[in-house]
N, C-alpha and C positions, 0 to 999 in steps of 0.2 A: 438569067432572064431578061429579055430583053421589054422594055418598057410600053410594047404594043403588047406583049404576050400577056402584062398583067394587068392593063385594062379590057382587055378579054374577060376575065376570070370573073363568074356572074358576084361573087363577094366587092369584087371594086367597085363592079357597077353599080352595085345596091349602096355602099357604102361611099358613093361622091355623088349618088345623089344628090342634087343640091334640096330639094323641099325635105329630104331625111335631116339634111346637114342643117338647114335653118329652124327644123322640128327642134331635133337635138339642143340648139343653140338657145332656142326659147325654152326650152324644158328646165336645162341648166341656169340661165338667167332668174328665171320665175320660182325655181326651189329653192336657190343659193344666194343671188345679188338683189333680189328684187326686195326693197323695202319693205310690202308687207312677204315675205318670203316663208316658204314651209318653217325655215331654222327659229323664225321668230313666232309664228303664231306659235310652235311647240312650246319657248318659253312663254310665253303669256298664259297658256293654257296651263302650262306649270305652276305658274304664280296664280293664277284663278282660284288653282286646287288647292294651294296654298290658303289664299286666303278662304275659302268655303271651309275650311278643316279649321283657322280659328274662328271663322263665325262661329261655326257650329259650339266651340270651348268657350265662346263669350256668351253664349246664349245659355250653356250649361252654366256659368258662373254666378248669370243673371238670375235665373232661377235660384239658386242656393244662397244669394243672398237675400231673394225675396220672401224666401222661408225663414231664414234669420231675420228680417226685418222683423216677420209677423207674429215669429216668438217674441221680439223685443217688447210687443205691446204690452204684454204682461209685467207689473210692476218687478215681481219678483225676478223673473228671465232676465229684467232690465238690471237687477241688481247683481244678479250673479257674475254679468258678462262685466259689467264694470268694474266688480272685484279680481275676474281673470285675468283681466284684458289691462288694463289702466291703475291696476294697484290701489285700486281704493278701499275707503275703511269708515266705518263709522267713526264717531269724536271719540266714543271711551273704547275704542280698540286699540291694538300695537300688530301690523304685518311684519311675519319675517319670513325674509324671501332665502329659501335654502336653493344653492346652486350648488349641483354636485360635477367636479372633476370628471372628466373622461380619462379612462383605464390608459394610463400611457404605457406601450410597449416599448 
C-alpha cells in the first residue's frame, strides 16, 4: 500500500489525531510516571490496609492486657501470676521445674 492510501484509512486518522495522542500521553504519564501515580497510590492503599490490621490487632491486645491487669488487682491472682510467670516462691517452699523433652523422631 502506498502511504497516501494508509493516511486515508479511518483508523489511521483517529490514531494520528493530535488531541488523542496528547490525551494518551497524558494518561500514561499520570498513571505510571508521575510522582502521584496510580501505582504509588495503590502501594500506599495497601500499606494503609496493613496498618489498620495492625491497629486492630494491637487494640485487641490492649484490651486483653487491661483484663489481665484488672485480674491482678486481687492479691491471690497476683500471687498466682508471680508463681506461674516468674517462678516466685514463699520462704518455706521449694519449687521444682520439670521440663519435658519433645519426642524425637
